[in-house]
C-alpha positions as CSV (number, residue, x, y, z in Angstrom):
1,M,127.1,89.3,113.3
2,S,126.8,87.8,116.6
3,V,127.9,90.9,118.4
4,F,125.4,92.9,116.1
5,G,122.6,90.4,117.2
6,S,123.3,91.4,121.0
7,N,123.4,95.1,120.0
8,L,119.9,94.6,118.4
9,A,118.6,93.2,121.6
10,V,120.2,96.2,123.3
11,T,118.5,98.4,120.6
12,A,115.1,96.9,120.9
13,S,115.2,97.1,125.0
14,S,116.3,100.3,124.9
15,L,113.6,101.6,122.3
16,L,110.8,99.8,124.8
17,I,112.4,101.3,127.9
18,G,112.0,104.7,125.9
19,I,108.7,104.1,125.0
20,I,107.5,103.3,128.4
21,L,109.7,106.1,130.3
22,S,108.5,108.7,127.7
23,R,104.7,107.8,127.9
24,I,104.4,107.4,131.6
25,L,106.7,110.1,132.7
26,G,106.2,112.7,130.2
27,A,108.7,114.9,128.6
28,A,109.5,116.8,131.9
29,G,109.9,113.6,134.1
30,Y,112.0,112.1,131.1
31,G,114.1,115.2,131.0
32,L,114.6,114.9,134.7
33,Y,115.8,111.2,134.3
34,S,118.0,112.0,131.5
35,S,119.5,115.2,133.2
36,I,120.5,113.0,136.3
37,I,121.9,110.1,134.4
38,V,123.9,111.8,132.2
39,V,126.3,113.0,135.0
40,P,127.5,109.4,136.1
41,L,128.0,108.3,132.3
42,I,130.3,111.3,131.5
43,V,132.4,110.7,134.8
44,I,132.5,107.0,134.2
45,G,133.8,107.5,130.6
46,F,136.9,109.1,132.4
47,T,137.3,107.4,135.7
48,Q,137.1,104.1,134.4
49,L,140.5,105.0,133.1
50,G,140.1,103.0,129.9
51,I,140.9,99.7,131.5
52,R,138.3,97.9,129.4
53,R,140.4,98.7,126.2
54,A,143.5,98.3,128.1
55,T,142.6,94.9,129.1
56,M,141.7,93.6,125.5
57,Y,145.1,95.1,124.3
58,H,147.0,93.2,127.2
59,L,145.2,90.0,126.7
60,G,145.3,89.9,122.9
61,A,149.2,90.7,123.2
62,K,149.7,87.6,125.5
63,K,152.9,89.2,126.9
64,M,151.8,88.8,130.6
65,E,150.1,86.1,132.8
66,E,146.3,86.1,132.2
67,D,145.4,85.5,135.8
68,N,147.6,88.4,136.9
69,I,146.2,90.7,134.3
70,V,142.5,89.9,135.6
71,S,143.6,90.4,139.3
72,A,145.1,93.7,138.4
73,V,141.8,94.6,136.5
74,F,139.6,93.7,139.7
75,I,141.9,95.9,141.8
76,L,141.6,98.9,139.6
77,L,137.8,98.3,139.5
78,L,137.7,98.9,143.3
79,I,139.8,102.1,142.8
80,T,137.9,103.5,139.9
81,S,134.5,102.7,141.7
82,V,135.3,104.8,144.7
83,L,136.5,107.4,142.7
84,S,133.5,107.6,140.3
85,V,131.0,107.5,143.1
86,L,132.8,110.3,144.9
87,I,133.2,112.7,141.5
88,S,129.6,112.0,140.9
89,G,128.3,112.7,144.4
90,A,130.5,116.0,144.0
91,V,129.0,117.1,141.0
92,F,125.6,116.4,142.1
93,L,126.1,118.2,145.5
94,F,127.3,121.4,143.9
95,S,125.1,121.5,140.8
96,E,121.3,122.0,140.2
97,S,120.7,118.3,140.5
98,G,121.9,118.4,144.2
99,N,118.0,119.6,144.6
100,A,116.8,116.4,143.4
101,D,115.2,113.8,145.2
102,P,118.1,112.2,147.4
103,V,116.8,108.5,146.8
104,L,117.3,109.3,142.9
105,L,120.8,110.4,143.5
106,T,121.6,107.3,145.8
107,L,120.3,104.8,143.6
108,I,122.3,106.2,140.5
109,L,125.4,106.3,142.8
110,L,125.0,102.7,144.0
111,T,124.7,101.6,140.3
112,V,127.7,103.0,139.5
113,P,130.4,100.3,140.6
114,F,128.3,97.6,138.9
115,V,128.2,99.1,135.5
116,L,132.0,99.5,135.9
117,C,132.3,95.9,136.7
118,N,130.3,94.9,133.8
119,V,132.5,97.4,131.8
120,F,135.8,95.9,132.8
121,A,134.5,92.2,132.7
122,G,133.6,92.7,129.0
123,G,137.3,93.9,128.5
124,V,138.3,90.5,130.0
125,F,135.9,88.5,127.6
126,L,136.6,90.5,124.5
127,G,140.3,90.1,125.1
128,K,140.1,86.4,125.3
129,Q,137.9,86.5,122.2
130,E,134.9,84.9,124.1
131,I,132.4,86.6,122.2
132,L,129.2,84.7,123.6
133,R,130.1,85.8,127.3
134,A,130.8,89.2,126.1
135,N,127.5,89.6,123.9
136,I,125.5,88.2,127.2
137,L,127.3,90.9,129.0
138,N,126.5,93.5,126.6
139,A,122.7,92.9,126.1
140,G,122.0,91.6,129.9
141,P,121.9,94.9,131.7
142,T,119.7,96.7,129.2
143,V,117.4,93.6,128.9
144,L,117.1,93.3,132.7
145,N,116.5,97.2,133.1
146,L,113.6,96.6,130.6
147,V,112.0,93.8,132.5
148,F,112.5,96.1,135.8
149,V,111.0,99.1,134.3
150,I,108.0,97.4,133.1
151,L,107.5,96.1,136.8
152,F,108.5,99.2,138.8
153,V,107.5,102.1,136.3
154,W,104.6,100.6,134.4
155,I,102.9,98.3,136.8
156,L,103.9,99.7,140.2
157,K,103.8,103.3,139.1
158,L,106.9,104.1,140.9
159,S,107.6,107.0,138.5
160,V,111.4,108.3,138.2
161,R,112.1,106.4,141.3
162,G,111.3,103.1,139.6
163,A,113.3,104.0,136.5
164,F,116.6,104.4,138.6
165,L,115.6,101.5,140.8
166,A,115.2,99.2,137.5
167,L,118.7,100.4,136.4
168,F,120.2,99.4,139.6
169,I,118.7,95.9,139.9
170,G,119.5,95.2,136.3
171,N,123.3,96.0,136.5
172,F,123.4,94.4,140.1
173,C,121.9,91.0,138.4
174,M,124.7,91.0,135.7
175,F,127.4,91.4,138.5
176,F,126.6,87.9,139.7
177,F,126.9,86.6,136.3
178,V,130.3,88.2,136.0
179,F,131.4,87.1,139.4
180,Y,130.5,83.3,138.8
181,I,132.5,83.3,135.3
182,I,135.3,85.3,136.5
183,R,135.9,83.0,139.8
184,K,135.5,79.9,137.6
185,S,137.9,80.8,135.1
186,Y,140.7,82.6,136.7
187,H,142.7,82.6,139.9
188,I,142.2,86.2,141.4
189,T,144.8,87.4,143.8
190,W,144.6,91.0,145.6
191,K,148.5,91.6,145.3
192,Y,149.7,94.6,143.8
193,H,151.1,93.5,140.4
194,E,153.1,96.8,140.0
195,G,154.4,96.3,136.3
196,I,150.9,95.1,135.0
197,M,149.0,97.9,137.0
198,K,151.4,100.8,135.5
199,S,151.2,99.3,132.1
200,M,147.6,99.0,132.2
201,V,147.1,102.5,133.7
202,R,149.5,104.1,131.4
203,L,147.7,102.8,128.2
204,G,144.4,102.8,129.9
205,V,144.6,106.8,130.8
206,V,145.1,107.5,127.0
207,F,142.0,105.5,126.3
208,A,140.1,107.1,129.1
209,L,141.1,110.5,128.1
210,S,139.9,109.6,124.6
211,I,136.6,108.2,125.9
212,F,136.0,111.2,128.2
213,V,136.4,113.6,125.2
214,M,133.9,111.7,123.0
215,Q,131.5,111.4,126.0
216,L,131.7,115.1,126.5
217,N,131.0,115.6,122.8
218,Y,128.0,113.2,123.0
219,R,126.6,114.5,126.2
220,V,127.8,118.1,126.9
221,D,124.7,119.3,124.7
222,I,122.0,117.9,127.2
223,L,123.8,119.4,130.2
224,L,123.8,122.9,128.4
225,L,120.3,122.3,127.2
226,K,119.1,121.9,130.9
227,K,120.9,125.1,131.8
228,Y,120.0,127.2,129.1
229,S,116.5,125.9,127.8
230,T,113.7,123.7,129.8
231,L,113.3,120.1,131.1
232,E,110.7,119.6,128.3
233,Q,113.4,120.5,125.6
234,V,115.9,118.2,127.2
235,G,113.3,115.4,127.2
236,L,112.4,116.0,123.6
237,Y,116.1,116.2,122.4
238,S,117.3,112.9,124.6
239,L,114.6,111.1,122.9
240,A,115.7,112.4,119.5
241,V,119.3,111.6,120.2
242,Q,118.4,108.2,121.7
243,I,116.7,107.1,118.6
244,A,119.3,108.6,116.0
245,E,122.0,106.9,117.9
246,Q,120.6,103.5,117.1
247,M,122.3,103.9,114.0
248,W,125.6,103.2,115.7
249,H,124.7,99.6,116.6
250,I,126.4,98.4,113.3
251,P,129.8,100.4,113.8
252,S,129.6,99.4,117.6
253,A,129.6,95.8,116.6
254,I,132.4,96.5,114.0
255,E,134.1,98.5,116.5
256,T,134.3,95.8,119.0
257,I,135.7,92.9,117.0
258,V,138.2,95.3,115.0
259,L,139.6,96.6,118.3
260,T,140.2,93.1,119.7
261,R,141.2,91.6,116.3
262,S,143.9,94.4,115.9
263,A,145.5,93.3,119.1
264,H,146.4,90.1,117.5
265,A,147.0,91.3,113.8
266,E,150.3,90.4,112.2
267,D,149.7,91.7,108.7
268,E,149.0,95.5,109.4
269,K,148.4,96.4,105.6
270,A,145.7,93.9,105.3
271,V,143.9,94.9,108.2
272,H,143.7,98.4,107.0
273,K,142.4,97.3,103.8
274,T,139.8,95.2,105.4
275,V,138.8,98.0,107.9
276,A,138.2,100.5,105.0
277,S,136.4,97.8,103.2
278,I,134.0,97.4,106.2
279,L,133.7,101.1,106.5
280,R,132.5,101.5,103.1
281,V,129.7,98.9,103.2
282,S,128.7,100.1,106.7
283,L,128.1,103.5,105.1
284,L,125.7,102.1,102.5
285,F,123.8,100.3,105.3
286,G,124.0,103.6,107.5
287,L,122.7,105.6,104.7
288,F,119.8,103.3,104.0
289,G,118.9,103.4,107.8
290,C,119.0,107.0,107.8
291,L,116.4,107.1,104.9
292,V,114.0,104.7,106.9
293,M,114.3,106.9,109.9
294,I,113.5,110.1,107.9
295,L,110.5,108.5,106.2
296,L,109.0,106.7,109.2
297,A,109.9,109.2,112.1
298,P,107.0,111.5,111.4
299,P,104.2,108.8,111.7
300,L,105.8,106.6,114.1
301,M,107.3,108.6,116.9
302,P,104.2,110.5,118.1
303,L,102.3,107.2,117.7
304,I,104.6,105.3,120.0
305,F,106.0,107.7,122.3
306,G,103.0,109.8,122.4
307,A,101.7,113.1,121.2
308,G,103.9,115.1,123.6
309,F,107.1,114.1,121.9
310,K,106.0,115.2,118.2
311,G,108.7,117.9,118.9
312,S,111.6,115.3,118.7
313,V,110.9,114.2,115.2
314,P,112.8,117.1,113.5
315,M,115.4,116.9,116.2
316,M,115.8,113.3,115.5
317,Q,115.9,114.0,111.5
318,G,118.1,116.9,111.8
319,I,120.9,115.3,113.8
320,L,121.2,112.3,111.4
321,P,124.3,113.9,109.4
322,G,126.1,114.2,112.5
323,I,125.5,110.7,113.5
324,M,126.8,109.3,110.0
325,F,130.1,111.6,110.6
326,M,130.6,109.5,113.7
327,V,130.0,106.2,112.1
328,I,133.0,106.9,110.0
329,F,135.1,107.7,113.1
330,R,134.0,104.9,115.4
331,I,134.9,102.2,112.8
332,L,138.4,103.8,112.0
333,N,139.2,104.8,115.4
334,S,138.7,101.3,116.5
335,R,141.8,100.4,114.3
336,L,143.9,102.9,115.9
337,A,142.7,101.9,119.2
338,G,143.5,98.2,118.6
339,M,147.0,99.5,117.6
340,G,147.6,101.2,121.0
341,K,147.0,104.6,119.7
342,P,144.0,106.1,121.2
343,Q,145.5,109.6,121.6
344,V,144.9,110.4,118.1
345,A,141.2,110.6,118.7
346,I,141.9,113.2,121.7
347,F,143.9,115.7,119.9
348,C,141.4,115.2,116.7
349,F,138.4,116.2,119.0
350,L,139.6,118.7,121.5
351,F,138.7,121.4,119.3
352,P,135.5,120.3,118.0
353,L,134.5,119.9,121.6
354,I,135.0,123.7,122.4
355,L,133.4,124.3,119.3
356,N,130.4,122.2,120.5
357,V,130.2,123.9,123.6
358,L,130.5,127.5,122.2
359,L,127.8,126.8,119.5
360,N,125.4,125.2,122.1
361,I,125.7,128.3,124.2
362,L,125.2,130.5,121.2
363,W,122.2,128.5,119.7
364,I,120.2,126.9,122.5
365,P,119.0,130.1,124.1
366,R,117.4,131.1,121.0
367,H,116.5,127.8,119.3
368,G,116.1,125.1,122.1
369,G,116.7,121.7,121.1
370,M,117.1,122.4,117.3
371,G,120.1,124.7,118.4
372,A,121.8,121.5,120.0
373,V,121.2,119.4,117.0
374,W,123.0,122.1,114.8
375,A,125.8,122.4,117.1
376,T,126.2,118.6,117.2
377,N,126.2,118.3,113.6
378,V,129.0,121.1,113.2
379,S,131.4,119.5,115.8
380,Y,131.0,116.0,114.7
381,G,131.6,117.0,111.1
382,V,134.5,119.0,112.0
383,G,136.1,116.5,114.4
384,C,135.6,113.6,111.5
385,I,137.3,115.4,108.9
386,I,140.2,116.2,111.0
387,F,140.3,112.6,112.0
388,L,140.0,111.3,108.6
389,I,143.0,113.1,107.7
390,A,145.2,112.1,110.8
391,Y,144.0,108.5,110.2
392,S,145.1,108.6,106.5
393,R,148.6,109.8,107.6
394,R,149.1,107.2,110.2
395,V,147.9,104.0,108.0
396,K,149.6,105.6,104.8
397,M,146.2,105.4,103.0
398,P,144.9,108.3,101.0
399,V,141.4,109.4,101.9
400,T,140.1,108.8,98.4
401,E,141.4,105.1,98.7
402,I,139.5,104.7,102.0
403,F,136.2,105.7,100.2
404,R,136.9,103.9,96.9
405,F,134.3,101.2,96.5
406,R,135.4,97.8,94.9
407,K,133.4,94.5,94.0
408,S,135.6,92.8,96.6
409,D,133.5,95.0,99.4
410,F,130.7,92.9,98.8
411,Y,132.3,89.4,98.7
412,F,131.6,88.8,102.3
413,I,128.0,88.9,101.7
414,K,128.5,85.5,99.4
415,S,130.8,84.1,102.2
416,F,128.3,84.7,104.6
417,V,125.3,83.4,102.7
418,K,127.3,80.1,102.0
419,R,128.2,79.9,105.7
420,Y,124.7,80.3,106.9
421,T,123.2,78.1,104.3
422,G,125.7,75.6,105.1
423,R,124.7,75.6,108.7
424,V,121.1,75.3,107.8
425,R,121.7,72.2,105.9
426,Q,123.8,70.6,108.7
427,G,121.0,71.5,111.1
């Protein structure tokens, strides 16, 4: 619940950022912002080498010295930061984005190392189960981004430049929080810890490939939409996806805890049953959230984001089935990732990724953003079904058993209410 609370702060801040940027920049300006920022997001998904999750796994396993693990993490941070900036810069140089404002590209490239620092430090905090610090680091960059978007885009009228400047300063400020905590809690040495680094990179690369494949599945439609359609369609679709993906904050909170708890688990069968129970309850919350979005989107989205974004409504409503498929995947995949088996997601989503690209190329020229919606639903659905079968075999639990509801699924509600009311009485 505490992780979910920080995710709600991210959701609210992201929503307000989207409102400000969409209203002030317009569909084309918002499309330009989205098309530039998607490049480093995809690159970071791979070049971070899965170190965040590898750090959580190694700290949870408690087989190595913590100071040496954290030291290795920051050496890897330097390496991956340089690699991310070089690759992102090369992509901008040899793509249409290379014609964009050099100030915009410079700002986003300077932001990359600080984003990576926050990502890696989050792995340290979660690996030590320091949930409060992890929550601050999770919500901090987005909340600060909102503050600076209000200042630079709304008040100072710096347009797209202001949006990227806000992103840079928000992540830069959180870097000082990380620096203070890490320096106070750990003795960092810049020695080459060969055994630790090899172990982390070996596991991390598999995590990275998994994250990279999923990031491509999430974002390749925006790149193809820019190529085969207009910036206006990119803007409409990006907003629709941003709103629909708010459904992922519940599984994201669960995913974080399941992953870090799995590294400490002793009774594997009990964890399998608990994760399945969590999935079933999450699906009910998700379906209710989808219904609310479908009913409220037509009147509220144009009112909040402006009449120019009315076209985002059917896109947002249409992509919800795919979003629900990924709720299933993300919760179950967190269990396998915590077991040190992230490679399952790679094999399960390679074919859906290819299918996603082909369907986008086929449908976007004729149907614009709605073509991207249909392609996303098909690829997410196929990937989820393949992953479900693979997960069922790995944990030796039939698919029907995973989705069979029980009264015990809802016992946690009584437990939570008792715990909460007990705290209120104590207060």
